[in-house]
Residue frames as qw, qx, qy, qz and C-alpha x, y, z in Angstrom:
[[0.957, 0.235, 0.037, -0.169, -37.67, -9.78, -3.08],
 [0.733, -0.285, 0.450, 0.423, -34.60, -12.04, -3.88],
 [0.333, 0.798, -0.302, -0.402, -32.47, -10.71, -6.69],
 [0.977, 0.134, 0.156, 0.048, -31.71, -13.63, -9.00],
 [0.562, 0.724, -0.272, 0.295, -28.61, -11.91, -10.43],
 [0.123, -0.709, 0.577, -0.386, -27.09, -11.92, -6.97],
 [0.941, -0.239, 0.101, -0.215, -27.80, -15.61, -6.24],
 [0.011, -0.583, 0.812, -0.017, -24.94, -17.81, -5.26],
 [0.855, 0.034, -0.407, -0.318, -25.66, -21.34, -6.45],
 [0.486, -0.477, 0.676, -0.281, -25.26, -23.92, -3.68],
 [0.504, 0.223, -0.791, -0.264, -24.37, -27.37, -5.11],
 [0.852, -0.325, 0.015, -0.409, -26.51, -30.14, -3.69],
 [0.404, -0.508, 0.755, -0.096, -24.84, -32.75, -1.66],
 [0.631, 0.311, -0.613, -0.359, -24.06, -35.88, -3.54],
 [0.186, 0.116, -0.926, 0.307, -23.64, -38.06, -0.54],
 [0.344, -0.543, -0.762, -0.074, -26.53, -39.47, 1.48],
 [0.218, -0.726, 0.000, -0.652, -28.45, -36.75, 3.33],
 [0.237, 0.188, -0.744, 0.596, -27.18, -36.68, 6.95],
 [0.364, -0.568, -0.734, 0.081, -29.44, -37.35, 9.82],
 [0.087, -0.696, -0.058, -0.710, -31.09, -34.15, 11.01],
 [0.569, -0.306, -0.636, 0.422, -30.34, -33.36, 14.53],
 [0.182, -0.142, -0.213, 0.949, -30.84, -29.62, 14.93],
 [0.025, -0.777, -0.609, -0.158, -34.20, -27.72, 15.53],
 [0.177, 0.090, -0.078, 0.977, -34.59, -24.00, 15.47],
 [0.122, -0.692, -0.707, 0.081, -37.45, -22.38, 17.38],
 [0.092, 0.428, 0.029, 0.899, -38.07, -18.62, 16.67],
 [0.421, -0.647, -0.606, 0.194, -39.31, -17.09, 19.98],
 [0.321, -0.049, -0.095, 0.941, -38.62, -13.35, 19.63],
 [0.133, -0.582, -0.513, -0.617, -42.21, -12.20, 19.06],
 [0.087, -0.253, 0.381, -0.885, -43.76, -9.71, 21.41],
 [0.159, -0.370, -0.907, 0.125, -47.08, -11.57, 21.88],
 [0.126, -0.069, 0.065, -0.987, -49.23, -8.47, 21.51],
 [0.542, -0.273, -0.602, -0.520, -52.44, -10.51, 20.99],
 [0.654, -0.420, -0.616, 0.127, -52.19, -11.55, 24.66],
 [0.136, 0.243, -0.338, 0.899, -51.57, -8.25, 26.34],
 [0.084, -0.849, 0.439, -0.282, -51.49, -7.42, 29.20],
 [0.951, -0.273, 0.146, 0.014, -50.64, -11.05, 30.10],
 [0.846, 0.246, 0.055, 0.469, -47.46, -10.79, 27.92],
 [0.013, 0.971, -0.112, 0.212, -46.32, -7.41, 29.19],
 [0.239, -0.755, 0.593, -0.146, -43.77, -9.09, 31.41],
 [0.694, -0.130, 0.708, 0.000, -44.11, -12.82, 30.52],
 [0.104, 0.278, -0.737, -0.607, -43.07, -14.18, 27.17],
 [0.748, 0.119, -0.118, -0.642, -46.04, -15.52, 25.20],
 [0.650, 0.252, -0.711, -0.084, -44.24, -18.82, 24.89],
 [0.141, 0.121, -0.817, 0.545, -44.38, -19.26, 28.66],
 [0.612, -0.133, 0.093, -0.774, -48.15, -19.00, 28.86],
 [0.339, -0.138, 0.913, -0.179, -49.31, -22.30, 30.33],
 [0.645, 0.030, -0.525, -0.555, -51.24, -24.89, 28.30],
 [0.824, -0.425, -0.357, -0.111, -52.81, -26.80, 31.26],
 [0.640, -0.749, 0.107, 0.133, -49.66, -27.23, 33.39],
 [0.679, -0.130, 0.337, 0.639, -46.72, -26.76, 30.95],
 [0.083, 0.680, -0.126, -0.718, -45.63, -23.73, 29.09],
 [0.778, 0.581, 0.095, -0.221, -46.53, -23.77, 25.36],
 [0.323, 0.770, -0.543, -0.085, -42.86, -23.72, 24.40],
 [0.395, -0.387, 0.827, -0.103, -42.15, -27.00, 26.22],
 [0.801, 0.329, 0.463, -0.189, -44.64, -28.93, 24.01],
 [0.608, 0.765, -0.179, -0.118, -42.69, -27.65, 21.01],
 [0.008, 0.666, -0.743, 0.060, -39.32, -28.72, 22.33],
 [0.660, -0.064, 0.711, -0.234, -40.86, -32.11, 23.35],
 [0.781, 0.550, 0.205, -0.212, -42.00, -32.49, 19.70],
 [0.358, 0.787, -0.502, -0.025, -38.55, -31.78, 18.35],
 [0.287, -0.475, 0.817, -0.161, -37.01, -34.37, 20.73],
 [0.761, 0.144, 0.562, -0.291, -39.58, -36.92, 19.86],
 [0.747, 0.657, -0.043, -0.091, -38.59, -36.60, 16.13],
 [0.906, -0.026, 0.037, 0.421, -34.99, -37.24, 17.08],
 [0.324, 0.714, -0.120, 0.609, -33.72, -33.66, 17.11],
 [0.691, -0.512, -0.367, 0.353, -31.64, -33.33, 20.29],
 [0.414, -0.138, -0.016, 0.900, -30.01, -30.04, 19.58],
 [0.049, 0.837, 0.533, 0.117, -32.39, -27.05, 19.95],
 [0.281, 0.028, -0.007, 0.959, -31.56, -23.40, 19.18],
 [0.012, -0.802, -0.566, 0.189, -34.04, -20.83, 20.42],
 [0.272, 0.407, 0.167, 0.856, -34.11, -17.40, 18.60],
 [0.292, -0.711, -0.561, 0.308, -35.05, -14.96, 21.35],
 [0.157, 0.677, 0.079, 0.715, -35.18, -11.26, 22.09],
 [0.039, -0.342, 0.456, -0.821, -35.50, -8.86, 24.93],
 [0.606, -0.203, 0.360, -0.679, -37.54, -9.92, 27.98],
 [0.877, 0.100, -0.380, -0.276, -37.24, -13.61, 26.89],
 [0.048, 0.505, -0.786, 0.354, -34.91, -14.67, 29.83],
 [0.689, -0.159, 0.511, -0.489, -37.65, -16.82, 31.43],
 [0.904, 0.329, -0.176, -0.210, -37.34, -19.23, 28.45],
 [0.459, 0.504, -0.665, 0.305, -33.73, -19.89, 29.30],
 [0.307, -0.366, 0.655, -0.585, -34.56, -20.23, 33.00],
 [0.861, -0.010, 0.161, -0.482, -37.35, -22.72, 32.28],
 [0.912, 0.310, -0.267, 0.032, -34.92, -25.15, 30.42],
 [0.267, 0.555, -0.636, 0.465, -32.19, -24.63, 32.95],
 [0.561, -0.277, -0.724, 0.291, -31.78, -26.39, 36.33],
 [0.329, -0.702, 0.071, -0.628, -33.38, -24.71, 39.42],
 [0.475, 0.123, -0.778, 0.392, -31.30, -26.10, 42.30],
 [0.216, -0.150, 0.497, -0.827, -33.12, -24.23, 45.06],
 [0.728, 0.018, -0.072, -0.682, -36.49, -25.51, 43.96],
 [0.775, 0.136, -0.611, -0.088, -35.17, -29.10, 43.38],
 [0.282, 0.202, -0.734, 0.584, -33.61, -29.09, 46.79],
 [0.428, -0.110, 0.348, -0.826, -36.81, -27.93, 48.43],
 [0.837, 0.058, -0.236, -0.490, -38.85, -30.65, 46.69],
 [0.596, 0.227, -0.739, 0.218, -36.18, -33.28, 47.63],
 [0.003, 0.185, -0.690, 0.700, -36.55, -32.32, 51.26],
 [0.610, 0.003, 0.205, -0.765, -40.25, -32.58, 51.11],
 [0.402, -0.012, 0.914, 0.060, -40.03, -36.01, 49.44],
 [0.585, 0.601, 0.247, -0.485, -42.14, -34.71, 46.60],
 [0.483, -0.168, 0.723, 0.465, -40.70, -37.02, 43.89],
 [0.452, 0.594, 0.642, 0.175, -43.48, -36.40, 41.39],
 [0.106, 0.985, 0.076, -0.110, -43.11, -32.61, 41.28],
 [0.386, -0.677, 0.482, 0.401, -39.36, -32.98, 41.29],
 [0.573, 0.165, 0.714, 0.367, -39.56, -35.24, 38.24],
 [0.354, 0.812, 0.445, 0.134, -41.64, -32.61, 36.41],
 [0.142, -0.943, 0.151, 0.262, -39.27, -29.78, 37.32],
 [0.419, -0.476, 0.643, 0.429, -36.22, -31.73, 36.10],
 [0.671, 0.428, 0.592, 0.128, -37.97, -32.92, 32.93],
 [0.371, 0.922, 0.097, -0.049, -37.56, -29.59, 31.08],
 [0.149, -0.847, 0.488, 0.150, -33.87, -29.24, 31.85],
 [0.569, -0.237, 0.770, 0.164, -33.21, -32.79, 30.68],
 [0.703, 0.578, 0.306, -0.279, -35.05, -32.61, 27.39],
 [0.741, 0.576, 0.094, 0.332, -32.38, -31.53, 24.96],
 [0.556, -0.243, -0.005, 0.795, -29.25, -29.62, 24.56],
 [0.137, 0.913, 0.383, -0.018, -30.43, -26.03, 24.45],
 [0.441, -0.033, 0.138, 0.886, -28.81, -23.00, 22.85],
 [0.062, 0.870, 0.409, -0.267, -29.98, -19.43, 22.60],
 [0.373, 0.044, 0.229, 0.898, -29.26, -16.46, 20.34],
 [0.141, 0.672, 0.385, -0.617, -30.90, -13.06, 20.27],
 [0.478, 0.630, 0.482, 0.377, -32.48, -11.80, 17.02],
 [0.269, -0.248, -0.012, 0.931, -31.88, -8.20, 18.05],
 [0.306, 0.269, -0.154, -0.900, -33.72, -6.32, 15.34],
 [0.534, 0.277, 0.783, -0.158, -36.99, -8.32, 14.62],
 [0.235, 0.462, -0.422, -0.744, -37.09, -8.31, 10.86],
 [0.809, 0.197, -0.204, -0.515, -39.43, -11.20, 10.17],
 [0.956, -0.122, 0.256, -0.078, -39.38, -15.03, 10.14],
 [0.805, 0.521, -0.133, 0.252, -36.74, -15.14, 7.40],
 [0.108, 0.745, -0.455, 0.476, -34.34, -13.02, 9.52],
 [0.688, -0.502, 0.410, -0.325, -34.90, -15.20, 12.55],
 [0.986, 0.094, 0.127, 0.061, -34.04, -18.24, 10.60],
 [0.586, 0.679, -0.250, 0.365, -30.97, -16.59, 9.31],
 [0.333, -0.763, 0.424, -0.357, -29.81, -15.93, 12.87],
 [0.895, -0.284, 0.336, -0.074, -29.38, -19.67, 13.19],
 [0.761, 0.602, -0.237, 0.038, -26.90, -19.99, 10.40],
 [0.063, 0.692, -0.657, 0.292, -23.76, -19.94, 12.60],
 [0.578, -0.273, 0.652, -0.408, -25.15, -22.65, 14.74],
 [0.884, 0.260, 0.303, -0.244, -26.63, -24.92, 12.09],
 [0.348, -0.440, 0.676, 0.477, -23.76, -24.75, 9.62],
 [0.336, 0.298, -0.641, -0.622, -24.12, -26.79, 6.31],
 [0.023, 0.114, 0.991, -0.069, -26.63, -29.38, 7.59],
 [0.351, -0.459, -0.557, -0.597, -30.35, -29.64, 7.07],
 [0.039, -0.035, -0.619, 0.784, -32.39, -28.47, 10.03],
 [0.143, -0.626, -0.752, -0.150, -35.93, -28.14, 11.31],
 [0.065, -0.176, 0.148, -0.971, -37.80, -24.96, 12.18],
 [0.250, -0.537, -0.806, 0.002, -40.76, -25.10, 14.60],
 [0.153, -0.496, -0.027, -0.854, -42.98, -22.14, 15.26],
 [0.057, -0.008, -0.797, 0.601, -44.15, -21.92, 18.82],
 [0.493, 0.069, 0.164, -0.852, -47.69, -20.86, 18.15],
 [0.783, 0.105, -0.424, -0.442, -48.47, -24.26, 16.53],
 [0.458, -0.320, 0.790, -0.253, -48.77, -27.21, 18.99],
 [0.644, 0.181, -0.634, -0.388, -48.91, -30.51, 17.09],
 [0.857, -0.348, 0.205, -0.320, -50.56, -33.36, 19.14],
 [0.188, -0.539, 0.816, 0.094, -47.78, -35.99, 19.86],
 [0.685, 0.160, 0.699, -0.129, -50.16, -38.74, 18.67],
 [0.663, 0.708, 0.241, 0.035, -49.82, -37.28, 15.18],
 [0.607, -0.483, 0.264, 0.573, -46.06, -37.18, 14.50],
 [0.503, 0.858, 0.104, -0.022, -45.83, -34.66, 11.71],
 [0.062, -0.879, 0.457, 0.125, -42.29, -33.57, 12.25],
 [0.587, -0.281, 0.748, 0.132, -41.01, -37.19, 12.11],
 [0.697, 0.514, 0.496, 0.069, -42.76, -37.66, 8.79],
 [0.303, 0.946, -0.096, -0.069, -41.22, -34.44, 7.40],
 [0.306, -0.709, 0.619, 0.144, -37.79, -35.57, 8.47],
 [0.706, 0.088, 0.694, 0.114, -38.35, -38.93, 6.77],
 [0.583, 0.760, 0.284, 0.045, -39.24, -37.16, 3.49],
 [0.062, 0.939, -0.326, -0.091, -36.25, -34.75, 3.65],
 [0.462, -0.520, 0.704, 0.146, -33.75, -37.57, 4.32],
 [0.699, 0.245, 0.653, 0.160, -35.09, -39.58, 1.36],
 [0.500, 0.752, 0.364, 0.229, -35.61, -36.77, -1.17],
 [0.488, -0.045, -0.021, 0.871, -33.27, -34.10, -0.03],
 [0.032, -0.514, -0.281, -0.810, -34.08, -30.34, -0.40],
 [0.201, -0.100, 0.437, -0.871, -36.71, -28.78, 1.97],
 [0.243, -0.402, -0.862, -0.192, -40.06, -29.94, 3.33],
 [0.209, -0.192, 0.172, -0.943, -42.94, -27.80, 4.45],
 [0.100, 0.345, 0.884, -0.299, -46.05, -28.68, 6.57],
 [0.236, -0.145, -0.379, -0.883, -49.31, -27.95, 4.88],
 [0.178, 0.310, 0.809, -0.466, -52.90, -27.95, 6.05],
 [0.001, 0.484, 0.649, 0.587, -56.17, -27.62, 4.16],
 [0.027, 0.355, 0.444, -0.823, -58.11, -24.48, 5.20],
 [0.353, 0.734, 0.563, -0.139, -61.42, -23.03, 4.04],
 [0.514, 0.437, 0.264, 0.690, -60.73, -20.80, 1.03],
 [0.131, -0.910, -0.170, -0.356, -62.09, -17.73, 2.80],
 [0.618, -0.762, 0.130, 0.140, -59.33, -18.11, 5.43],
 [0.850, 0.265, 0.080, 0.448, -56.36, -18.52, 3.06],
 [0.227, 0.836, -0.083, 0.492, -55.39, -14.85, 3.33],
 [0.586, -0.764, 0.213, -0.167, -54.26, -15.59, 6.92],
 [0.833, -0.311, 0.410, 0.203, -51.52, -17.91, 5.75],
 [0.027, 0.531, -0.677, -0.508, -48.74, -18.56, 3.35],
 [0.839, 0.312, 0.288, -0.341, -50.18, -20.65, 0.44],
 [0.335, -0.374, 0.766, 0.402, -48.64, -23.07, -2.03],
 [0.759, 0.408, -0.252, -0.440, -49.16, -24.30, -5.65],
 [0.525, -0.359, 0.770, -0.042, -48.52, -28.02, -5.81],
 [0.641, 0.279, -0.589, -0.405, -48.21, -31.09, -7.98],
 [0.893, -0.302, 0.186, -0.277, -49.25, -34.50, -6.55],
 [0.096, 0.520, -0.848, -0.037, -46.76, -37.31, -5.98],
 [0.575, -0.032, -0.796, -0.185, -47.20, -41.07, -5.65],
 [0.289, -0.251, -0.772, 0.508, -47.74, -40.64, -1.92],
 [0.130, -0.743, -0.598, -0.272, -51.10, -39.22, -0.95],
 [0.379, -0.862, -0.225, 0.250, -49.82, -36.88, 1.80],
 [0.505, -0.398, 0.279, 0.713, -46.78, -35.66, -0.08],
 [0.463, 0.846, 0.263, -0.023, -46.88, -32.80, -2.63],
 [0.606, 0.034, 0.157, 0.779, -44.26, -31.28, -4.78],
 [0.036, -0.838, -0.256, 0.481, -44.29, -27.56, -4.26],
 [0.557, 0.432, 0.368, 0.606, -44.06, -25.40, -7.44],
 [0.057, 0.558, 0.039, 0.827, -44.82, -21.93, -5.96],
 [0.390, -0.454, -0.627, 0.499, -45.45, -20.02, -2.77],
 [0.006, -0.607, -0.165, -0.777, -47.25, -16.82, -1.93],
 [0.187, -0.148, -0.643, 0.728, -47.59, -15.03, 1.43],
 [0.159, 0.500, 0.578, -0.625, -51.16, -14.32, 2.54],
 [0.031, 0.100, 0.598, 0.795, -52.94, -14.08, -0.80],
 [0.564, 0.115, 0.174, -0.799, -56.42, -12.80, -1.31],
 [0.681, 0.069, 0.710, -0.165, -58.69, -15.80, -1.81],
 [0.715, 0.652, 0.110, -0.228, -59.29, -15.07, -5.48],
 [0.376, 0.777, -0.505, -0.010, -55.49, -15.10, -6.08],
 [0.559, -0.483, 0.659, -0.140, -54.67, -18.16, -3.99],
 [0.379, 0.386, -0.762, -0.356, -53.24, -21.13, -5.96],
 [0.520, -0.166, -0.838, -0.005, -54.81, -23.68, -3.62],
 [0.573, -0.696, -0.017, -0.432, -56.46, -23.94, -0.25],
 [0.861, -0.150, -0.304, 0.380, -53.21, -25.53, 1.24],
 [0.163, -0.941, 0.150, -0.256, -51.81, -23.33, 3.94],
 [0.566, 0.350, -0.581, 0.469, -48.30, -23.39, 5.30],
 [0.657, -0.733, -0.092, -0.148, -48.32, -24.15, 9.01],
 [0.168, -0.900, 0.375, -0.146, -45.40, -23.77, 11.40],
 [0.788, -0.348, 0.479, 0.168, -43.17, -26.68, 10.64],
 [0.552, 0.772, -0.289, -0.127, -40.28, -26.66, 8.18],
 [0.817, -0.322, 0.339, 0.338, -37.39, -28.92, 7.40],
 [0.333, 0.920, -0.096, -0.185, -34.85, -26.83, 5.46],
 [0.834, 0.275, 0.001, 0.478, -31.86, -27.26, 3.27],
 [0.461, -0.589, -0.060, 0.661, -28.94, -25.01, 4.39],
 [0.344, 0.282, 0.408, 0.797, -28.94, -23.37, 1.01],
 [0.147, -0.848, -0.480, -0.170, -31.80, -21.24, 2.42],
 [0.477, -0.684, -0.118, 0.539, -29.31, -19.25, 4.41],
 [0.358, -0.131, 0.353, 0.854, -27.42, -17.81, 1.38],
 [0.023, 0.551, 0.605, 0.574, -30.72, -16.91, -0.19],
 [0.348, -0.834, -0.412, 0.120, -32.03, -15.24, 3.00],
 [0.487, -0.456, 0.041, 0.744, -28.83, -13.17, 3.17],
 [0.136, -0.053, 0.439, 0.887, -29.70, -11.69, -0.26],
 [0.057, -0.592, -0.767, -0.242, -33.37, -11.42, 0.25],
 [0.001, 0.203, -0.129, 0.971, -34.72, -7.89, 0.58],
 [0.259, 0.238, 0.651, -0.673, -37.74, -7.10, 2.88],
 [0.113, -0.283, -0.754, -0.582, -41.01, -8.05, 1.30],
 [0.403, -0.630, -0.489, -0.450, -44.56, -8.06, 2.71],
 [0.611, -0.754, -0.234, 0.049, -44.78, -6.13, 5.96],
 [0.178, 0.859, -0.417, 0.236, -41.23, -4.79, 5.33],
 [0.692, -0.479, 0.535, -0.065, -39.92, -8.11, 6.74],
 [0.231, 0.437, -0.820, -0.289, -37.66, -10.70, 5.26],
 [0.848, 0.009, 0.154, -0.507, -40.02, -13.48, 4.42],
 [0.482, -0.257, 0.835, 0.068, -39.10, -17.08, 4.63],
 [0.690, 0.509, 0.486, -0.173, -41.72, -17.66, 1.88],
 [0.448, 0.842, -0.211, -0.215, -39.80, -15.64, -0.63],
 [0.113, -0.575, 0.803, 0.110, -36.59, -17.78, -0.06],
 [0.569, 0.062, 0.813, -0.106, -38.61, -20.92, -0.32],
 [0.619, 0.708, 0.146, -0.309, -40.10, -19.69, -3.63],
 [0.301, 0.762, -0.529, -0.221, -36.68, -19.51, -5.11],
 [0.325, -0.303, 0.895, -0.044, -35.81, -22.99, -3.92],
 [0.661, 0.360, 0.615, -0.235, -39.01, -24.30, -5.49],
 [0.539, 0.781, -0.064, -0.309, -38.17, -22.56, -8.80],
 [0.499, 0.689, -0.525, 0.028, -34.66, -23.86, -9.05],
 [0.955, -0.294, -0.035, -0.022, -33.63, -27.27, -7.65],
 [0.730, 0.376, -0.280, 0.497, -30.04, -26.59, -8.43],
 [0.124, -0.716, 0.282, -0.627, -29.89, -24.12, -5.56],
 [0.247, -0.340, 0.744, -0.519, -30.87, -26.43, -2.78],
 [0.062, 0.097, 0.993, -0.014, -32.93, -29.35, -3.97],
 [0.266, -0.475, -0.608, -0.578, -36.68, -29.75, -4.46],
 [0.249, -0.123, 0.474, -0.835, -39.35, -28.46, -2.07],
 [0.356, -0.282, -0.864, -0.217, -41.97, -30.90, -0.92],
 [0.403, -0.333, 0.256, -0.813, -44.95, -30.42, 1.32],
 [0.179, -0.167, -0.959, 0.140, -46.55, -32.89, 3.76],
 [0.417, -0.417, -0.263, -0.764, -50.32, -32.36, 4.03],
 [0.082, 0.043, -0.830, 0.551, -51.17, -32.74, 7.74],
 [0.508, -0.393, -0.488, -0.591, -54.61, -33.96, 8.86],
 [0.540, -0.257, -0.713, 0.367, -53.97, -34.49, 12.44],
 [0.363, -0.845, -0.382, 0.093, -54.57, -32.48, 15.62],
 [0.456, 0.269, -0.099, 0.843, -53.15, -29.07, 15.76],
 [0.289, -0.800, -0.470, 0.236, -53.63, -26.39, 18.37],
 [0.310, 0.634, 0.047, 0.707, -53.09, -22.68, 17.57],
 [0.475, -0.621, -0.417, 0.464, -51.90, -20.96, 20.79],
 [0.279, 0.011, 0.106, 0.954, -51.30, -17.70, 18.96],
 [0.317, -0.409, -0.347, -0.782, -55.02, -16.88, 18.93],
 [0.289, -0.258, 0.580, -0.716, -56.80, -16.31, 22.19],
 [0.832, -0.006, 0.078, -0.550, -59.95, -18.41, 21.31],
 [0.856, 0.239, -0.457, -0.034, -57.90, -21.31, 19.95],
 [0.218, 0.403, -0.719, 0.523, -55.56, -21.11, 22.94],
 [0.528, -0.183, 0.475, -0.680, -58.48, -21.61, 25.21],
 [0.900, 0.187, -0.146, -0.366, -59.81, -24.41, 23.05],
 [0.599, 0.430, -0.647, 0.194, -56.40, -26.09, 23.20],
 [0.107, -0.337, 0.715, -0.603, -56.38, -26.01, 26.99],
 [0.751, -0.029, 0.288, -0.593, -59.88, -27.45, 27.23],
 [0.871, 0.305, -0.311, -0.229, -59.16, -30.17, 24.75],
 [0.498, 0.380, -0.710, 0.321, -55.85, -31.29, 26.24],
 [0.320, -0.278, 0.620, -0.660, -57.28, -31.13, 29.83],
 [0.838, 0.037, 0.093, -0.536, -60.17, -33.29, 28.81],
 [0.872, 0.291, -0.391, -0.049, -57.85, -35.98, 27.41],
 [0.072, 0.545, -0.711, 0.439, -55.61, -36.02, 30.47],
 [0.619, -0.243, -0.747, 0.012, -56.02, -39.23, 32.59],
 [0.341, -0.196, -0.590, 0.705, -55.36, -37.29, 35.80],
 [0.128, 0.232, 0.172, -0.949, -57.66, -34.31, 34.96],
 [0.232, -0.082, -0.662, -0.708, -60.00, -35.50, 32.24],
 [0.282, -0.459, -0.838, -0.088, -62.85, -37.38, 34.13],
 [0.184, -0.598, -0.482, 0.613, -63.46, -34.72, 36.72],
 [0.026, -0.348, 0.199, 0.916, -62.95, -31.86, 34.25],
 [0.165, -0.160, -0.733, -0.640, -65.27, -33.36, 31.66],
 [0.212, -0.560, -0.789, 0.139, -68.02, -33.85, 34.26],
 [0.118, -0.598, -0.264, 0.748, -67.77, -30.24, 35.30],
 [0.014, 0.217, -0.434, -0.874, -67.69, -29.04, 31.69],
 [0.137, -0.355, -0.848, -0.370, -70.80, -30.96, 30.77],
 [0.217, -0.664, -0.620, 0.357, -72.58, -29.46, 33.71],
 [0.144, -0.495, -0.009, 0.857, -71.42, -25.96, 32.89],
 [0.054, 0.004, -0.617, -0.785, -72.47, -26.20, 29.24],
 [0.188, -0.479, -0.843, -0.154, -75.81, -27.56, 30.20],
 [0.181, -0.674, -0.455, 0.553, -76.49, -24.76, 32.67],
 [0.071, -0.400, 0.223, 0.886, -75.41, -22.06, 30.03],
 [0.049, -0.179, -0.783, -0.594, -77.64, -23.55, 27.48]]
């Protein structure tokens, strides 16, 4: 846990909050729930219809105005870098064939954003992964997007969070209501309401509480907009639950003392979210997104109805 006596107070910025431009995407996990598929392929590269899951996350950051993306990677993650780089041989072959549509799709990922990469090395939890971004982020607010959560682009959660942070300062966390019996799978928050129905002031955080001990049924999902004061706290945060440096512990201190890095707010998300870190939810995400595609949906829905009818 964080040791208050070692805290270094970070004075809040008195000038207007700067426009957020940097996104951090932790992508160093081993993906053990998808073995053996992830033995040699990063879990972030598993396809969701016809794009790797990680591309949806980068597209979300870009859509919210974040053009500078830092990926926190580890061993065997080189395919992530290759995907967002140019592939001149493939592009040349598609050009010779006159396949403009596939050429556009191949080039799309390399033109999305300015991409940067740093290796986490020793995987010591989400807090440690975020801390690896400190040299790149500097003293500006930034966003963190976890790759297992895909947010439907029709429900612009991150843009709303950026709006709140630029107005209120401090940090903003994405929240979602979950059944009380499932709260032990998430970080959980204690909140106070504000004048805006979807915005809560966070007064406390706890990582994966037992249902009887949970302060609410509001779970933390994988989107954060953070004040840079979090870096100094993480440097002084000792490993917590699971012997990992927990981002939740650092956010708890920010919520307790606004003088460190401003208030902590939560945005309650009621839109479409796809959890690609769970095998069943991953399959459901593929089906839902395929059904809604103009080029795939009509034929796929017809087949799906027929299949379900036969199985019943």
